[in-house]
C-alpha positions in Angstrom: 108.1 37.4 113.1 105.3 38.8 111.0 101.9 37.6 109.7 99.4 39.0 107.0 95.9 39.6 108.2 93.8 37.4 105.8 91.3 40.1 105.4 93.7 42.4 103.6 97.3 41.6 102.7 98.2 45.3 103.2 98.0 45.3 107.0 100.9 43.3 108.9 101.1 41.8 112.1 104.6 42.0 114.1 105.2 40.1 116.7 107.9 41.4 119.6 110.0 37.9 120.5 111.5 37.7 124.0 112.2 35.0 126.5 109.7 33.0 128.1 106.0 33.4 129.2 106.7 37.2 130.3 108.3 38.1 126.8 111.1 39.5 128.4 113.2 41.4 125.6 117.3 41.1 125.1 119.6 42.1 122.7 118.4 39.8 119.9 114.9 41.0 120.1 115.8 44.6 119.9 118.2 44.1 116.4 115.3 41.2 115.0 112.3 43.9 115.2 114.6 46.9 113.5 115.2 44.5 110.8 111.7 43.7 110.3 110.5 47.2 110.5 113.4 48.2 108.1 112.0 45.4 105.6 108.2 46.1 105.9 108.9 49.9 105.1 110.6 48.9 102.2 107.7 46.8 100.8 105.3 49.5 99.5 102.4 46.6 99.5 102.4 47.2 103.1 100.2 50.0 104.5 99.9 49.5 108.1 102.0 47.4 110.8 100.2 46.5 113.8 103.2 45.6 116.6 102.2 42.7 118.8 104.0 40.9 122.0 104.3 36.7 121.4 102.4 34.5 123.6 99.4 34.9 125.6 100.2 36.5 128.4 102.3 39.7 128.0 103.2 42.5 125.7 106.5 42.1 127.6 107.7 43.0 130.9 110.3 44.8 129.6 114.4 44.0 129.5 115.6 40.8 130.6 117.8 41.7 133.6 119.2 38.3 133.3 121.2 39.9 130.2 121.6 43.3 131.6 122.8 43.2 135.6 126.5 42.2 134.8 127.0 44.8 132.0 129.9 47.7 131.9 129.5 51.3 130.8 130.1 50.2 127.2 127.8 46.9 127.1 125.2 49.3 128.5 125.6 51.6 126.3 125.2 49.3 123.2 122.2 47.8 124.5 120.4 50.6 125.0 121.2 51.9 121.7 119.9 48.5 120.2 117.0 49.4 121.8 116.7 53.0 120.3 116.7 51.3 116.6 113.2 50.0 116.7 111.7 52.4 118.8 113.0 55.1 116.5 111.9 53.3 113.4 108.2 53.3 114.9 108.4 56.7 115.4 109.0 57.8 112.3 108.8 55.0 109.7 106.6 55.5 106.5 103.7 53.7 107.5 101.0 54.0 110.3 101.9 52.2 113.1 99.5 50.6 115.9 100.1 48.5 119.0 97.9 45.8 120.2 99.2 45.5 124.4 98.0 42.4 126.3 99.0 42.4 129.9 102.5 43.4 131.3 104.2 46.4 129.2 106.9 47.8 131.3 110.2 49.4 130.7 111.7 49.4 127.1 108.5 47.5 126.1 106.5 50.7 126.9 108.9 52.8 125.5 108.2 51.0 121.9 104.6 51.4 122.3 105.0 54.9 123.1 106.7 55.3 119.4 103.7 53.8 117.6 101.1 55.8 116.6 97.7 54.4 117.9 97.9 52.1 121.5 95.3 49.6 122.2 94.9 47.6 125.3 93.4 45.2 127.0 91.5 45.6 129.9 94.0 43.2 131.6 97.1 45.5 130.6 99.5 46.7 133.1 101.8 49.8 132.2 104.8 51.4 133.3 108.5 52.5 133.2 109.9 50.6 136.5 113.6 51.4 135.5 114.3 53.2 139.1 113.5 50.4 140.9 116.3 48.4 139.6 118.5 50.8 139.6 118.7 52.3 136.4 117.0 55.6 134.8 114.1 55.6 131.9 116.0 57.3 128.7 115.6 57.3 124.7 111.8 56.8 123.7 110.7 57.2 127.4 111.1 61.2 126.2 107.8 60.7 124.4 106.0 60.4 127.9 105.6 63.6 128.9 104.1 64.9 125.4 101.8 61.9 125.4 100.5 62.2 129.4 102.0 65.5 130.4 104.8 66.7 132.0 103.5 66.2 135.5 102.1 62.8 135.2 105.5 61.7 133.5 107.5 62.9 136.2 105.5 61.2 138.9 105.4 57.8 136.7 109.0 58.3 136.3 110.1 59.0 139.4 108.4 56.4 141.4 108.4 53.7 138.7 104.9 53.4 139.4 102.6 51.1 137.1 98.9 52.2 136.0 96.3 49.8 134.7 94.6 49.9 131.4 91.7 52.2 132.6 94.4 54.8 134.3 96.3 54.6 130.8 93.3 55.4 129.2 92.2 58.2 131.3 95.7 60.0 131.1 96.1 59.3 127.3 98.8 56.6 127.5 96.5 54.6 125.3 93.4 55.3 123.0 91.3 52.3 123.4 90.6 49.7 126.2 89.0 46.3 124.9 88.7 42.9 126.3 91.2 40.3 125.7 89.3 38.4 122.9 88.9 41.3 120.5 92.2 43.2 120.9 93.6 41.8 117.3 90.1 42.3 115.8 90.0 46.2 116.8 93.6 46.3 115.8 92.9 45.5 112.6 90.1 47.4 112.3 91.8 50.6 113.1 94.6 49.7 111.1 92.5 49.2 108.4 91.3 52.4 108.1 94.4 53.5 106.6 94.2 51.2 103.4 92.6 54.1 101.7 94.7 56.6 102.1 97.7 57.6 100.1 100.9 55.7 101.6 103.0 58.9 101.0 100.6 61.5 102.5 100.7 59.1 105.6 104.7 59.1 105.3 104.5 63.0 105.4 102.2 63.3 108.2 104.2 61.2 110.0 107.4 62.9 109.3 105.6 66.3 110.1 104.8 65.1 113.8 108.4 63.9 114.5 109.6 67.2 113.4 107.2 68.6 115.9 109.1 66.5 118.6 112.5 67.4 117.6 112.3 71.5 116.6 111.1 74.7 118.0 108.2 76.1 116.9 109.5 78.5 114.3 111.9 76.0 112.8 108.8 73.1 112.7 106.8 75.8 111.3 109.1 76.1 108.2 109.6 72.9 107.6 105.8 72.3 107.5 105.1 74.7 104.9 107.8 73.3 102.6 106.6 69.8 102.8 102.8 70.8 102.6 104.1 72.6 99.2 105.9 69.4 98.2 102.6 67.4 98.6 101.3 69.4 96.0 104.2 68.4 93.3 102.2 64.5 94.0 98.7 63.8 92.5 97.5 63.4 95.7 96.0 66.5 96.8 94.3 67.0 93.6 93.1 63.3 93.8 91.9 63.4 97.2 89.9 66.4 97.5 88.3 65.8 93.6 87.3 62.7 95.2 85.7 64.4 98.1 84.0 66.8 96.1 82.5 64.2 93.6 81.4 61.9 96.9 83.7 59.3 95.7 86.4 56.9 97.0 89.9 58.6 96.4 92.4 56.2 94.0 95.8 57.2 95.6 97.2 54.1 93.3 100.4 53.1 94.8 101.1 55.8 96.3 
């Protein structure tokens, strides 16, 4: 499921493994991805993760409806909890995550992508949450769509099940960059490489702060982030980072 970037071993490519050329995701896809993300988070040599689809046609056209169509409510709840696991991990894990999106990225696959920190799509990418068209609502990390693209756009996409092109996704802020197919992974690596010289611990703190902004009210999140800001000053990272800036040199954060 993973492969190291030859240029720098701190950047890891994790590939979402599904069924067929459209990379349709079943429960086993979610479980395997969650286990792999847990493993990578525990590896202090990992500084950034790139999430891509397997194969050369699609990031993923969504969940495997052959697995879902005959489920009862108990099985459906278990299935969606399994998808929530890796999506939540991408949102909160201690290292930055970059989504490399090629071709269709629909339904649960888009929820995984929305949980990533940076999203890069190819010119042929197509994105959307078409669940209502097959008789189910969009749930769990679909909640990240309104703060990403705005409530009005999100309501339209969620209620109609419409898909958008890569250029449309860029215009509404669903993705950060659109690139040619043959440069996708190079750009994803260039993006991930930005984090290599930063403090892993400070990046983890920043990710946790962003997650709290999504979860808590304004006053609660402010109180949490004040404490977290003070906590970082119990580590050597602020002194090293600011000293390096003032001395016009690269900071040395060691393994932290």
